[in-house]
C-alpha positions in Angstrom: 9.1 17.2 1.1 7.1 18.6 -1.7 10.2 18.8 -3.9 11.1 15.3 -3.0 7.7 14.0 -4.1 7.8 15.9 -7.4 11.3 14.7 -8.2 10.4 11.1 -7.3 7.3 11.0 -9.5 8.7 13.0 -12.4 12.1 11.2 -12.5 10.9 7.8 -11.6 8.1 7.4 -14.1 10.4 6.6 -17.0 12.5 3.8 -15.4 9.3 2.5 -13.8 7.8 2.1 -17.3 10.9 0.1 -18.3 10.5 -2.2 -15.3 6.7 -2.7 -16.0 7.6 -3.5 -19.6 10.3 -6.0 -18.5 7.9 -7.9 -16.2 5.1 -7.8 -18.9 7.6 -9.4 -21.3 8.6 -12.0 -18.7 4.9 -12.8 -18.2 4.4 -13.2 -22.0 7.4 -15.5 -22.3 6.2 -17.6 -19.4 2.7 -17.8 -21.0 4.2 -19.0 -24.2 6.6 -21.6 -22.9 4.4 -23.0 -20.0 1.4 -25.2 -20.8 -2.0 -23.7 -20.0 -3.1 -24.7 -16.5 -2.3 -24.2 -12.8 1.5 -24.0 -13.3 1.2 -21.2 -15.8 -1.3 -19.4 -13.6 1.0 -19.7 -10.6 4.0 -18.3 -12.4 2.3 -15.6 -14.4 -0.4 -14.4 -12.1 1.0 -15.4 -8.7 4.7 -14.7 -9.1 5.4 -12.4 -12.0 2.4 -10.1 -11.6 2.5 -10.3 -7.8 6.2 -9.7 -7.1 6.7 -7.8 -10.3 4.1 -5.3 -9.3 6.2 -4.5 -6.2 9.6 -4.6 -7.8 8.4 -2.1 -10.5 8.6 0.6 -7.9 12.3 0.1 -7.2 13.3 3.1 -9.3 10.9 5.4 -7.4 12.0 3.9 -4.0 15.6 4.4 -4.9 15.1 8.1 -5.8 13.1 8.8 -2.6 15.6 7.0 -0.3 18.5 8.9 -1.9 16.9 12.3 -1.1 15.8 11.2 2.4 19.4 10.0 3.2 20.7 13.3 2.1 18.5 15.1 4.6 19.5 12.7 7.3 23.3 13.1 6.7 22.9 16.8 6.4 21.9 17.1 10.1 18.4 18.4 9.3 16.4 15.8 11.2 17.6 16.7 14.7 16.8 20.3 14.1 13.3 19.3 13.0 12.8 17.7 16.4 13.9 20.9 18.2 11.6 23.1 16.1 8.6 20.8 16.6 8.9 20.3 20.4 6.5 23.2 21.2 3.9 21.8 18.8 4.3 18.2 20.0 4.0 19.3 23.6 0.6 20.9 22.8 -0.6 17.5 21.6 0.7 15.6 24.7 3.9 14.3 23.1 7.6 15.2 23.4 9.8 16.9 20.8 11.8 13.6 20.6 8.6 11.9 19.4 9.3 13.5 16.0 12.2 11.0 15.4 9.9 7.9 15.6 7.5 9.8 13.4 10.1 10.5 10.8 11.7 7.1 10.9 8.3 5.5 10.6 7.6 7.4 7.4 7.0 11.0 8.4 9.2 11.8 5.5 7.9 8.9 3.3 10.1 5.9 2.8 10.7 4.9 6.4 9.7 1.8 8.4 7.5 1.6 11.5 9.7 -1.1 13.1 12.8 1.0 13.7 10.5 3.9 14.3 8.9 2.0 17.2 12.3 1.0 18.5 13.6 4.6 18.4 10.8 5.6 20.9 13.0 4.1 23.6 14.7 7.5 23.9 11.4 8.9 25.4 11.8 9.0 29.2 8.0 9.2 29.9 6.2 5.9 29.6 3.0 7.7 28.8 4.5 9.8 26.0 6.2 6.6 24.7 3.0 4.7 24.6 1.1 7.4 22.7 4.0 7.6 20.3 4.0 3.9 19.7 0.3 3.8 18.9 0.3 6.7 16.3 3.7 6.3 14.7 2.4 3.6 12.2 0.1 6.2 10.8 3.1 7.6 8.8 3.7 6.7 5.2 6.2 4.0 5.5 8.1 2.6 2.5 5.7 -0.3 2.2 2.8 2.1 1.6 4.6 4.4 -0.8 4.3 2.2 -3.9 0.5 1.9 -3.5 0.2 5.7 -3.0 2.4 6.5 -5.9 0.5 4.1 -8.1 -2.9 5.5 -7.1 -2.0 9.2 -7.3 -0.3 8.7 -10.7 -3.3 6.8 -12.1 -6.1 8.9 -10.7 -4.5 12.3 -10.2 -2.0 12.5 -13.0 -1.8 16.3 -13.1 -1.5 16.7 -9.3 0.2 13.5 -8.2 3.0 15.2 -6.2 0.5 17.6 -4.5 -1.8 14.7 -3.5 1.2 12.7 -2.1 2.3 15.7 -0.1 -1.2 16.3 1.3 -1.5 12.7 2.4 1.9 12.8 4.1 0.9 16.0 5.9 -2.5 14.5 6.7 -0.8 11.6 8.4 1.0 14.0 10.7 -2.1 15.9 11.5 -4.2 12.8 12.3 -1.4 11.3 14.3 -1.1 14.4 16.5 -4.8 14.8 17.0 -5.1 11.1 17.9 -2.2 11.4 20.3 -3.9 14.4 22.0 -7.1 12.3 22.4 -5.2 9.3 23.8 -3.2 11.5 26.2 -6.5 13.1 27.4 -8.7 9.9 27.6 -6.6 6.8 27.8 -2.9 7.5 28.4 -2.9 10.3 31.0 0.3 11.8 32.5 2.4 14.9 32.8 4.8 15.9 29.9 8.6 15.9 30.3 11.0 18.7 29.4 13.0 18.7 26.1 16.7 18.0 26.2 18.7 17.2 23.1 22.1 17.7 21.6 22.1 19.1 18.0 24.8 17.7 15.7 26.6 20.2 13.4 25.5 20.7 9.8 27.8 18.9 7.4 27.9 18.3 3.7 27.1 14.6 3.0 29.4 12.6 0.9 28.1 10.9 -2.2 29.6 7.6 -1.2 27.8 7.7 2.2 24.5 8.7 0.7 24.7 6.0 -2.0 25.6 3.2 0.5 22.7 4.1 2.9 20.3 4.4 -0.1 21.4 1.1 -1.6 21.1 -0.6 1.8 17.5 0.5 2.2 16.6 -0.3 -1.4 18.2 -3.8 -1.1 16.1 -4.5 2.0 13.0 -3.6 -0.1 14.1 -5.9 -2.9 15.0 -8.7 -0.5 11.5 -8.4 1.1 9.9 -8.6 -2.3 11.9 -11.8 -3.1 11.2 -13.6 0.1 8.3 -12.5 2.3 6.2 -11.0 -0.5 7.0 -13.9 -2.8 5.8 -16.4 -0.2 2.6 -14.4 0.6 1.9 -13.9 -3.1 2.0 -17.7 -3.6 -0.4 -18.2 -0.7 -2.7 -15.5 -2.0 -2.6 -17.0 -5.5 -3.7 -20.3 -4.0 -6.5 -18.6 -2.1 -7.5 -16.9 -5.4 -7.4 -20.2 -7.3 -9.2 -22.8 -5.2 -11.9 -24.0 -5.1 -12.3 -24.0 -8.9 -15.4 -22.9 -10.7 -18.1 -25.7 -10.7 -18.4 -27.6 -14.0 -21.9 -26.5 -14.7 -20.9 -22.9 -14.6 -17.9 -23.6 -16.9 -20.3 -25.2 -19.4 -22.7 -22.2 -19.1 -19.9 -19.8 -20.2 -18.7 -22.3 -22.9 -22.3 -22.4 -24.3 -22.3 -18.6 -24.5 -19.1 -18.6 -26.4 -20.5 -21.3 -28.8 -23.6 -19.1 -29.4 -21.4 -16.2 -30.3 -19.3 -18.3 -32.6 -22.4 -19.5 -34.4 -23.4 -16.0 -35.3 -21.9 -15.6 -38.8 -23.4 -12.1 -39.4 -21.0 -10.5 -36.9 -17.9 -8.5 -37.9 -14.7 -10.1 -36.7 -13.9 -7.3 -34.3 -17.3 -7.5 -32.6 -17.1 -11.3 -32.6 -13.8 -11.3 -30.8 -14.9 -8.6 -28.4 -17.9 -10.5 -27.3 -16.0 -13.7 -26.7 -13.3 -11.8 -24.7 -16.1 -10.2 -22.6 -17.6 -13.6 -21.9 -14.2 -15.1 -20.9 -13.5 -12.1 -18.8 -16.8 -12.6 -16.9 -15.9 -16.2 -16.5 -12.5 -15.3 -15.0 -14.1 -13.0 -12.5 -16.8 -15.5 -11.6 -14.1 -18.1 -11.0 -12.1 -15.7 -8.8 -15.1 -14.8 -6.7 -15.8 -18.5 -6.2 -12.4 -19.0 -4.5 -11.6 -18.8 -0.8 -10.3 -15.2 -1.2 -13.2 -14.1 -3.3 -15.7 -15.5 -0.8 -14.0 -13.8 2.1 -13.9 -10.6 0.2 -17.6 -10.9 -0.6 -18.4 -11.7 3.1 -16.8 -8.4 4.1 -18.6 -6.3 1.5 -21.6 -5.3 3.7 -19.2 -3.4 6.0 -16.5 -2.3 3.5 -18.9 -1.2 0.8 -19.7 1.8 3.1 -16.1 2.9 2.6 -16.1 2.4 -1.1 -14.1 -0.9 -1.2 -14.8 -3.7 -3.6 -14.1 -7.4 -2.8 -10.6 -7.3 -4.5 -9.5 -4.5 -2.2 -10.9 -6.4 0.7 -8.6 -9.3 0.0 -5.6 -7.0 -0.6 -6.2 -5.2 2.7 -6.4 -8.5 4.6 -3.0 -9.4 3.1 -1.7 -6.1 4.3 -2.0 -7.3 7.9 1.0 -9.5 7.1 3.0 -6.8 5.2 1.8 -3.6 3.6 3.8 -4.3 0.4 1.5 -7.3 -0.2 -1.4 -4.9 -1.0 0.1 -4.0 -4.4 1.1 -7.6 -5.2 -2.4 -8.9 -4.2 -4.1 -6.3 -6.4 -1.8 -7.2 -9.2 -2.7 -10.9 -8.8 -6.5 -10.2 -8.5 -6.6 -7.9 -11.5 -4.4 -10.3 -13.5 -6.6 -13.3 -12.8 -9.9 -11.4 -13.3 -8.8 -9.6 -16.5 -12.0 -8.3 -18.2 -10.3 -8.1 -21.6 -9.0 -4.5 -21.4 -5.8 -4.7 -23.4 -5.0 -1.0 -23.0 -4.8 -1.3 -19.2 -1.1 -2.4 -19.2 0.0 -1.4 -15.6 -1.8 -2.1 -12.4 -2.7 1.6 -12.0 -4.3 1.6 -15.4 -6.2 -1.6 -14.6 -7.6 0.0 -11.5 -8.5 3.2 -13.4 -10.3 1.1 -16.1 -12.4 -0.5 -13.3 -15.6 1.6 -13.1 -15.9 0.9 -9.4 -12.9 3.2 -8.6 -14.4 6.7 -8.4 -12.4 9.5 -6.9 -14.2 9.3 -3.5 -13.6 5.5 -3.4 -9.9 6.0 -4.2 -9.4 8.7 -1.6 -11.3 6.6 1.1 -9.2 3.6 0.2 -5.9 5.6 0.6 -7.1 7.0 3.9 -7.8 3.5 5.2 -4.5 2.0 4.1 -2.6 5.0 5.5 -4.1 4.5 9.0 -5.3 1.0 9.6 -3.6 -1.7 11.7 0.2 -1.9 11.4 1.8 -4.9 9.8 2.5 -8.1 11.8 6.2 -7.3 12.3 5.4 -3.8 13.6 2.9 -5.3 16.0 5.6 -7.6 17.4 7.9 -4.7 17.8 5.2 -2.8 19.7 4.6 -5.7 22.0 8.3 -5.9 22.8 8.5 -2.2 23.5 5.4 -2.2 25.7 3.3 -5.3 26.0 0.8 -7.4 24.0 -2.2 -5.5 25.5 -1.1 -2.2 23.9 -0.1 -3.9 20.7 -3.6 -5.4 20.4 -5.1 -2.0 21.3 -3.1 -0.4 18.5 -4.4 -3.0 16.0 -8.1 -2.6 17.0 -8.1 1.2 17.6 -6.1 2.1 14.5 -8.4 -0.1 12.3 -11.6 1.3 13.7 -10.3 4.9 13.3 -9.2 4.2 9.7 -12.5 2.6 8.9 -14.5 5.5 10.4 -12.6 8.1 8.5 -12.8 6.1 5.2 -16.6 5.8 5.5 -16.9 9.5 6.2 -14.7 10.4 3.2 -16.5 8.1 0.8 -20.0 9.0 1.9 -19.4 12.7 1.9 -17.4 12.6 -1.3 -20.1 10.6 -3.1 -22.6 13.3 -2.3 -20.4 15.9 -3.9 -19.3 13.9 -6.9 
């Protein structure tokens, strides 16, 4: 797993930079050819920056899926279930629970929906319920882009190590939580382990490539359909209502005052105007529906180190976790404070003084563990019932919030 993270980050950074450059160029072209106004904002900030932020991770996803498919075709996964049965039994689960964990993202890049469905192989209803609740803790393919972006931006010298620790941490928290649930909520006797091990075999390149491309294409299709639609809705929520006319005049007057100062050097003159317009853009964004909702949640989420932009992104993540990256891309694009050097989303976040290391780690802990996406909730309801699906949403979110608060508060004391 560690080698897989290292290879993904080291090999994927170069093609990712190309993708980022391509989408930046597309944004510049759209800015030039489209008249200034709502249409330009929709195309550049809502579509290009939103969807482009997700698609820029295609090279890294492709590399990770390739290596994961190799392990699957090799026959390694079934042996992992056999080896882990004794450990899982200690935590109130079954050795076969490892397959839902792995498919859900135990080896990052999976998806919780097929992971939830694969829990059908568990014969004990109690073990199956516990597995359903904690499987979404794993680092699914939807969470991977955000984690890669955050680790590369804030832990550039230890990105692979941090990714590895978070992946292992997801397993540890899932097992401890399952032990608690089996002790307090989902009580019942364990069942014996019975499983047929397939033989080891050398995978074919054609088979690996077909499975890798199929998974990557699903990721691309989701970016072009679901994420595109949600990005447009979030853009609308981040655009309306517009900033009141008196506030617009206030910022315009500040710009006029700077322009009237003839004693300023051109560089200082331009920097002050850019700063004023940046503050105007942020004020306009905070006045929108999304900004107001993000501000309303701040009294609670501030304890976990969130800002209002992350609040909006996390809310969008209830629909699909991929939307978190696209929402942040839209938010930081529409509230650009004039930092030309922050070209990628990761660098924009790093340039924001709010994001200290404790805040970043707490944010990653929360996103790793909080409520599964809407499609996963539906799958959980089908495999059990809506009561347990609702329990997973509420319980997982409260657990994620509690741990994020602890991480941020303790980390801030040591910073």
